[in-house]
DONU-318455 format. One record per residue (C-alpha): residue number from 0; residue in one letter; x, y, z. Coordinates in Angstrom, 3 decimals. Each point is the difference from the previous one (the first is absolute). Layout:
BEGIN
{NUM, 'a', {X, Y, Z}}
...
//
This chain:
BEGIN
{0, 'p', {58.837, -45.270, -7.653}}
{1, 'r', {2.931, -2.335, 0.384}}
{2, 'r', {3.069, 1.556, 1.542}}
{3, 'r', {2.986, -0.019, -2.291}}
{4, 'g', {3.303, 1.698, -0.617}}
{5, 'c', {1.449, 1.144, -3.295}}
{6, 'p', {2.900, -2.078, -1.394}}
{7, 'q', {2.106, 3.098, -0.462}}
{8, 'r', {-0.499, 0.818, 3.672}}
{9, 'r', {1.340, -3.434, 0.961}}
{10, 'a', {3.001, 0.571, -2.208}}
{11, 's', {0.588, 3.354, 1.648}}
{12, 'a', {-0.143, -1.597, 3.426}}
{13, 'r', {2.670, -2.526, -0.934}}
{14, 'a', {2.196, 2.629, -1.617}}
{15, 'm', {-0.241, 2.300, 3.004}}
{16, 'a', {1.052, -2.716, 2.442}}
{17, 'a', {3.633, 0.290, -1.070}}
{18, 'p', {1.004, 3.572, 1.023}}
{19, 'p', {0.746, 0.545, 3.679}}
{20, 'f', {-2.832, 1.468, 2.002}}
{21, 'v', {0.186, 1.715, 3.388}}
{22, 'd', {-3.134, -0.918, 1.939}}
{23, 'd', {1.080, 1.785, 3.174}}
{24, 'p', {-1.630, 3.471, 0.060}}
{25, 't', {2.644, 1.226, 2.452}}
{26, 'a', {2.690, -0.444, -2.650}}
{27, 'm', {-0.747, 3.575, -1.059}}
{28, 'h', {0.076, 2.346, 2.967}}
{29, 'k', {-1.956, 2.905, -1.442}}
{30, 'd', {-3.546, 0.439, -1.201}}
{31, 'g', {-0.802, 0.228, -3.677}}
{32, 'p', {-0.740, 3.227, -1.865}}
{33, 'l', {-3.736, -0.647, 0.061}}
{34, 's', {-2.556, 0.124, 2.780}}
{35, 'c', {-3.245, -1.916, 0.170}}
{36, 'k', {-3.435, 1.131, 1.188}}
{37, 'l', {-2.212, -2.978, 0.753}}
{38, 'h', {-3.763, 0.217, 0.371}}
{39, 'p', {-1.603, -2.281, 2.622}}
{40, 't', {-2.462, -1.466, -2.521}}
{41, 'v', {2.985, -1.630, -1.732}}
{42, 'l', {1.022, -1.745, 3.228}}
{43, 'f', {-3.577, -1.215, 0.521}}
{44, 'g', {-0.056, -1.377, -3.548}}
{45, 'i', {3.303, -1.822, 0.494}}
{46, 'a', {-1.166, -1.471, 3.307}}
{47, 'd', {-3.251, -1.168, -1.614}}
{48, 'h', {1.961, -1.581, -2.878}}
{49, 'f', {2.210, -1.846, 2.472}}
{50, 'm', {-2.967, -1.295, 2.007}}
{51, 'r', {-1.686, -1.334, -3.170}}
{52, 'r', {3.084, -1.719, -1.396}}
{53, 'q', {0.043, -3.700, -0.812}}
{54, 'e', {1.267, -2.375, 2.663}}
{55, 'e', {3.137, -0.974, -1.909}}
{56, 'q', {1.033, 3.611, -0.555}}
{57, 'g', {2.631, 1.294, 2.375}}
{58, 'r', {-0.384, 3.612, -1.106}}
{59, 'v', {-1.924, 2.210, -2.420}}
{60, 'i', {1.128, 2.714, -2.398}}
{61, 'g', {-1.781, 2.743, -1.920}}
{62, 't', {0.251, 3.273, -1.881}}
{63, 'l', {0.163, 3.444, 1.602}}
{64, 'l', {-1.605, 2.960, -1.762}}
{65, 'g', {0.255, 3.709, 0.636}}
{66, 's', {1.978, 3.017, -1.154}}
{67, 'v', {3.532, 1.397, 0.103}}
{68, 'n', {0.626, 3.689, 0.705}}
{69, 'd', {3.386, 1.596, 0.803}}
{70, 'g', {1.534, -3.244, 1.196}}
{71, 'v', {-2.999, -0.923, 2.193}}
{72, 'v', {-1.832, -3.208, -0.878}}
{73, 'e', {-3.604, 0.087, 1.225}}
{74, 'v', {-1.571, -3.463, 0.099}}
{75, 'r', {-3.796, 0.199, -0.142}}
{76, 'n', {-1.192, -3.359, -1.338}}
{77, 's', {1.070, -3.583, -0.492}}
{78, 'f', {-1.227, -3.274, -1.438}}
{79, 'p', {1.216, -3.600, 0.384}}
{80, 'v', {1.894, -1.830, -2.736}}
{81, 'p', {0.107, -3.829, -0.235}}
{82, 'h', {3.475, -1.477, 0.238}}
{83, 's', {1.750, -3.284, 0.711}}
{84, 'e', {3.270, -0.938, 1.642}}
{85, 'a', {-0.421, -3.784, -0.053}}
{86, 'e', {2.815, -0.812, -2.448}}
{87, 'q', {1.084, 3.434, -1.153}}
{88, 'a', {-1.271, 3.548, 0.315}}
{89, 't', {-2.884, 0.681, -2.403}}
{90, 'i', {-2.640, 2.711, -0.188}}
{91, 'd', {-3.222, 0.370, -1.978}}
{92, 's', {0.950, 2.935, -2.213}}
{93, 'd', {-3.267, -0.175, -2.001}}
{94, 'f', {-2.048, 0.413, 3.181}}
{95, 'n', {2.121, 2.957, 1.073}}
{96, 't', {-0.365, 1.690, -3.403}}
{97, 't', {-3.782, -0.457, 0.013}}
{98, 'm', {-0.381, 1.371, 3.512}}
{99, 'c', {2.194, 3.025, -0.790}}
{100, 's', {-2.111, 0.736, -3.085}}
{101, 'l', {-3.244, -0.195, 1.989}}
{102, 'h', {1.430, 2.154, 2.781}}
{103, 'r', {1.081, 2.721, -2.449}}
{104, 'k', {-3.592, 0.302, -1.197}}
{105, 'v', {-1.079, 0.928, 3.535}}
{106, 'h', {3.129, 1.889, 1.127}}
{107, 'p', {1.774, 1.245, -3.138}}
{108, 'k', {2.536, 2.066, 1.955}}
{109, 'e', {1.313, -2.923, 2.049}}
{110, 'v', {2.883, -2.114, -1.282}}
{111, 'v', {1.920, -3.038, 1.175}}
{112, 'v', {2.428, 1.216, 2.669}}
{113, 'g', {1.259, -3.352, 1.271}}
{114, 'w', {-1.098, -3.236, 1.606}}
{115, 'y', {-0.561, -1.536, 3.406}}
{116, 's', {0.786, -3.274, 1.688}}
{117, 't', {-0.825, -1.448, 3.389}}
{118, 'g', {2.766, -1.397, 2.158}}
{119, 's', {2.698, 1.036, 2.421}}
{120, 'q', {3.084, -0.355, -2.225}}
{121, 'i', {1.094, 0.612, -3.570}}
{122, 't', {0.418, -3.143, -2.128}}
{123, 'h', {2.003, -0.606, -3.178}}
{124, 'n', {-3.209, -0.368, -2.024}}
{125, 'd', {-0.786, 3.623, 0.829}}
{126, 'q', {2.685, 1.036, -2.485}}
{127, 'f', {-1.920, -1.644, -2.834}}
{128, 'y', {-3.343, 1.450, 1.091}}
{129, 'h', {1.513, 3.448, 0.416}}
{130, 'q', {1.380, -0.068, -3.534}}
{131, 'f', {-3.453, -0.921, -1.300}}
{132, 'f', {-1.614, 2.960, 1.758}}
{133, 'e', {2.807, 2.294, -1.145}}
{134, 'e', {-1.180, -0.735, -3.533}}
{135, 'q', {-3.612, 0.688, 1.012}}
{136, 'a', {0.670, 3.268, 1.853}}
{137, 'g', {-1.295, 3.067, -1.798}}
{138, 'g', {1.565, 2.817, 2.013}}
{139, 'a', {2.280, 2.800, -1.125}}
{140, 'd', {3.424, -0.494, -1.584}}
{141, 'g', {2.472, -1.451, 2.442}}
{142, 'f', {-2.753, -1.123, 2.356}}
{143, 'a', {0.822, -3.065, 2.096}}
{144, 'p', {-3.051, -2.102, 0.963}}
{145, 'i', {-0.669, -0.696, 3.659}}
{146, 'f', {0.210, -3.436, 1.587}}
{147, 'l', {-2.266, -0.028, 3.076}}
{148, 'l', {0.636, -2.812, 2.482}}
{149, 'v', {-2.852, -0.526, 2.472}}
{150, 'd', {0.608, -2.245, 3.000}}
{151, 't', {-3.358, -1.640, 0.777}}
{152, 's', {1.349, -2.315, 2.701}}
{153, 'l', {-0.876, 2.561, 2.700}}
{154, 's', {3.200, -0.971, 1.800}}
{155, 'a', {0.555, 3.610, 1.083}}
{156, 'k', {-3.608, 0.510, 1.197}}
{157, 'g', {-0.843, 1.829, -3.203}}
{158, 'v', {0.441, 0.024, -3.751}}
{159, 'k', {3.551, 1.000, -0.940}}
{160, 't', {0.549, 1.489, -3.448}}
{161, 'k', {3.227, 0.739, -1.826}}
{162, 'a', {0.476, 1.541, -3.431}}
{163, 'f', {2.995, -0.559, -2.284}}
{164, 'v', {1.340, 0.981, -3.405}}
{165, 'r', {2.584, -1.994, -1.908}}
{166, 's', {3.489, 1.439, -0.363}}
{167, 'e', {2.777, -1.277, -2.235}}
{168, 'l', {3.364, -0.441, 1.727}}
{169, 's', {2.962, 0.530, -2.318}}
{170, 'l', {3.768, -0.077, 0.347}}
{171, 'g', {1.230, 2.398, -2.642}}
{172, 'a', {-1.653, -1.065, -3.252}}
{173, 'k', {-0.683, -3.526, 1.260}}
{174, 'h', {-3.401, -0.946, 1.392}}
{175, 'v', {0.480, -1.771, 3.331}}
{176, 'a', {-3.452, -0.631, 1.438}}
{177, 's', {-3.446, 1.416, 0.653}}
{178, 'a', {-1.315, 1.113, 3.355}}
{179, 'f', {-3.298, 1.198, 1.393}}
{180, 'v', {0.372, 3.447, 1.570}}
{181, 't', {-2.452, 1.039, 2.692}}
{182, 'v', {-2.398, 2.843, -0.695}}
{183, 'h', {-1.527, 2.296, 2.606}}
{184, 't', {-3.681, -0.905, 0.390}}
{185, 'r', {-2.761, 1.885, 1.747}}
{186, 'l', {-3.735, -0.473, 0.311}}
{187, 'a', {-2.177, 2.526, -1.823}}
{188, 'n', {-3.765, 0.020, 0.366}}
{189, 's', {-2.820, 2.200, -1.144}}
{190, 'e', {-2.780, 1.267, 2.225}}
{191, 'a', {-2.318, -2.814, -1.094}}
{192, 'e', {2.688, -2.624, 0.713}}
{193, 'r', {0.707, 1.517, 3.401}}
{194, 'i', {-3.685, -0.185, 0.934}}
{195, 'a', {-0.192, -3.615, -1.196}}
{196, 'i', {3.081, -0.995, 2.019}}
{197, 'd', {-1.392, 1.739, 3.086}}
{198, 'h', {-3.247, -1.921, -0.464}}
{199, 'l', {1.868, -3.315, -0.289}}
{200, 'v', {1.989, 0.758, 3.146}}
{201, 'r', {-3.163, 0.814, 1.914}}
{202, 's', {-1.601, -3.198, -1.310}}
{203, 's', {2.889, -2.080, 1.351}}
{204, 'm', {-0.283, 1.522, 3.484}}
{205, 'p', {-2.366, -1.566, 2.583}}
{206, 'a', {-3.203, 1.843, 0.723}}
{207, 'g', {-0.504, 1.854, 3.232}}
{208, 'd', {-2.721, -2.349, 1.308}}
{209, 'g', {1.961, -3.210, -0.459}}
{210, 'p', {2.167, -2.005, -2.379}}
{211, 'k', {-0.797, 0.455, -3.662}}
{212, 'q', {-0.678, -3.012, -2.184}}
{213, 'p', {2.563, -0.817, -2.751}}
{214, 'h', {-0.626, 1.708, -3.356}}
{215, 'e', {-2.617, 2.275, 1.579}}
{216, 'l', {0.149, 3.352, -1.774}}
{217, 'v', {-0.768, 3.242, 1.753}}
{218, 'p', {-2.468, 2.069, -2.060}}
{219, 'l', {1.223, 3.292, -1.379}}
{220, 'r', {-0.952, 3.043, 2.000}}
{221, 'p', {-2.700, 2.281, -1.419}}
{222, 'd', {1.229, 3.375, -1.203}}
{223, 'v', {-1.368, 1.832, 3.038}}
{224, 'd', {1.689, -2.434, 2.407}}
{225, 't', {3.248, 0.335, -1.948}}
{226, 'v', {-0.057, 3.777, 0.388}}
{227, 'h', {-0.693, -0.372, 3.726}}
{228, 'w', {2.828, -2.546, 0.375}}
{229, 'r', {2.475, 2.247, -1.786}}
{230, 'm', {-1.036, 3.002, 2.058}}
{231, 'c', {0.552, -1.997, 3.201}}
{232, 'k', {3.465, -1.025, -1.181}}
{233, 'l', {0.784, 3.620, -0.879}}
{234, 'l', {-1.118, 1.229, 3.420}}
{235, 'd', {2.046, -2.721, 1.696}}
{236, 'a', {3.095, 1.041, -1.981}}
{237, 'l', {-0.570, 3.649, 0.943}}
{238, 'd', {-0.313, -0.928, 3.687}}
{239, 'k', {3.298, -1.917, -0.124}}
{240, 't', {1.703, 2.887, -1.781}}
{241, 'r', {-1.257, 2.509, 2.531}}
{242, 'a', {1.145, -2.218, 2.891}}
{243, 'y', {3.458, -0.294, -1.546}}
{244, 'i', {0.293, 3.779, -0.452}}
{245, 'e', {-1.080, 0.641, 3.612}}
{246, 'e', {2.593, -2.494, 1.279}}
{247, 'v', {2.716, 1.688, -2.070}}
{248, 'e', {-0.969, 3.430, 1.320}}
{249, 'a', {0.038, -1.350, 3.582}}
{250, 'g', {3.464, -1.461, -0.516}}
{251, 'k', {-1.123, -3.600, 0.563}}
{252, 'v', {0.943, -1.127, -3.531}}
{253, 'k', {2.968, 1.085, -2.068}}
{254, 'a', {-1.024, 1.888, -3.121}}
{255, 'd', {0.560, -1.757, -3.330}}
{256, 'p', {0.823, 2.474, -2.821}}
{257, 'a', {-1.270, -2.421, -2.668}}
{258, 'i', {-3.415, -0.239, 1.673}}
{259, 'g', {-0.097, 3.779, 0.386}}
{260, 'r', {0.695, 0.558, -3.686}}
{261, 'a', {-2.611, -2.592, -0.960}}
{262, 'l', {-2.619, 1.711, 2.186}}
{263, 's', {0.924, 3.397, -1.429}}
{264, 'd', {-0.308, -1.264, -3.587}}
{265, 't', {-3.339, -1.646, 0.810}}
{266, 'l', {-1.464, 3.127, 1.570}}
{267, 's', {1.229, 2.233, -2.815}}
{268, 's', {-1.614, -2.255, -2.618}}
{269, 'i', {-3.453, 0.150, 1.610}}
{270, 'p', {-2.280, 2.550, -1.701}}
{271, 'k', {-1.698, 2.574, 2.194}}
{272, 'p', {-3.590, 0.346, -1.213}}
{273, 'd', {-2.666, 1.944, 1.765}}
{274, 'a', {-1.754, -2.056, 2.685}}
{275, 'a', {-3.446, 0.643, -1.471}}
{276, 'd', {1.149, -0.958, -3.508}}
{277, 'f', {1.644, -3.160, 1.305}}
{278, 'n', {-3.138, -1.075, 1.880}}
{279, 's', {-2.136, 0.699, -3.044}}
{280, 'm', {2.302, -2.033, -2.240}}
{281, 'l', {0.087, -2.905, 2.470}}
{282, 'd', {-3.783, -0.019, 0.365}}
{283, 's', {-0.425, 0.071, -3.779}}
{284, 'n', {2.358, -2.925, -0.508}}
{285, 'm', {-1.700, -1.955, 2.773}}
{286, 'q', {-3.412, 0.563, -1.553}}
{287, 'd', {1.295, -1.120, -3.378}}
{288, 'm', {1.415, -3.156, 1.582}}
{289, 'l', {-3.282, -0.770, 1.755}}
{290, 'm', {-1.934, 0.566, -3.231}}
{291, 'v', {2.265, -2.388, -1.943}}
{292, 's', {-0.347, -2.610, 2.756}}
{293, 'y', {-3.792, 0.388, -0.053}}
{294, 'l', {-0.206, -0.301, -3.784}}
{295, 's', {2.196, -3.102, -0.036}}
{296, 's', {-2.178, -1.645, 2.658}}
{297, 'l', {-3.112, 0.941, -1.960}}
{298, 't', {1.506, -1.473, -3.185}}
{299, 'r', {0.827, -3.273, 1.745}}
{300, 'a', {-3.515, -0.238, 1.375}}
{301, 'q', {-1.503, 0.661, -3.455}}
{302, 'l', {2.188, -2.653, -1.618}}
{303, 'a', {-0.942, -2.542, 2.657}}
{304, 'l', {-3.719, 0.835, -0.461}}
{305, 's', {0.286, -0.332, -3.782}}
{306, 'e', {1.647, -3.397, 0.404}}
{307, 'k', {-2.790, -1.202, 2.269}}
{308, 'l', {-2.679, 1.249, -2.430}}
{309, 'g', {1.764, -1.740, -2.870}}
{310, 't', {-0.033, -3.267, 1.957}}
{311, 'l', {-3.734, 0.322, 0.720}}
{312, 'q', {-0.782, 0.611, -3.685}}
{313, 'v', {1.851, -3.141, -1.030}}
//
């Protein structure tokens, strides 16, 4: 479909150009009342959107979706929104409405919590786009949508992200200007996301027998190998902990109370089952894992055989 902007949006952009606007985030020296939890899949989606942009586009924008609980905005999903800044700031509001409607059918509990833009600095057009997404936000009363600025230039040897909310600056009863106030942002990932990120990191590292070819993915470990790998990491951590404790007892290293409390809390949280019961439980889980792995391999072989037979019959 042809990209377009609504006439009323263009009128809003012209009307909003008059009031003063503070585009320096350091103009307000304290963080906003909200905090933002950002899932890594959102960053991957934004990076993919930026890489697929048209040549004449300097940046890309899109909608952020998630939930708001007790002043914490959790951003779980996003989708791109067509826009134009050739003559004036415009946005395809029909496309955004359609995508939000389709997304609610799949994730009914997620609402519009803000928007994102790529770039290193805030621009004056961001005021217009932010007002548009303020109208689209479906959070609780008094909720301020998030503006997520993602620097894709890799100038700092990484992807820098900043989150803002808009704040009205007033002098008595007179409105003076608007400013973007920084919001504390942290990365939040689930177990599945953590495993996926770990797999991507391992895929980007060269193999042990020589340099790895570009875009060469490392296959996921089988379940049995994963258990063995985690056990090795656990044993290595225990060896380091024991070495640290022995050095403290010998007076070679100064004791750290924080580490001592952390070790005490960790040991107190470990259950103390009977050794025979623990071995029986571990063996049972291992057998179940091997059985599932065997059945999945058998299913794959049966599907491949059925496909071959179907080809011979044709």
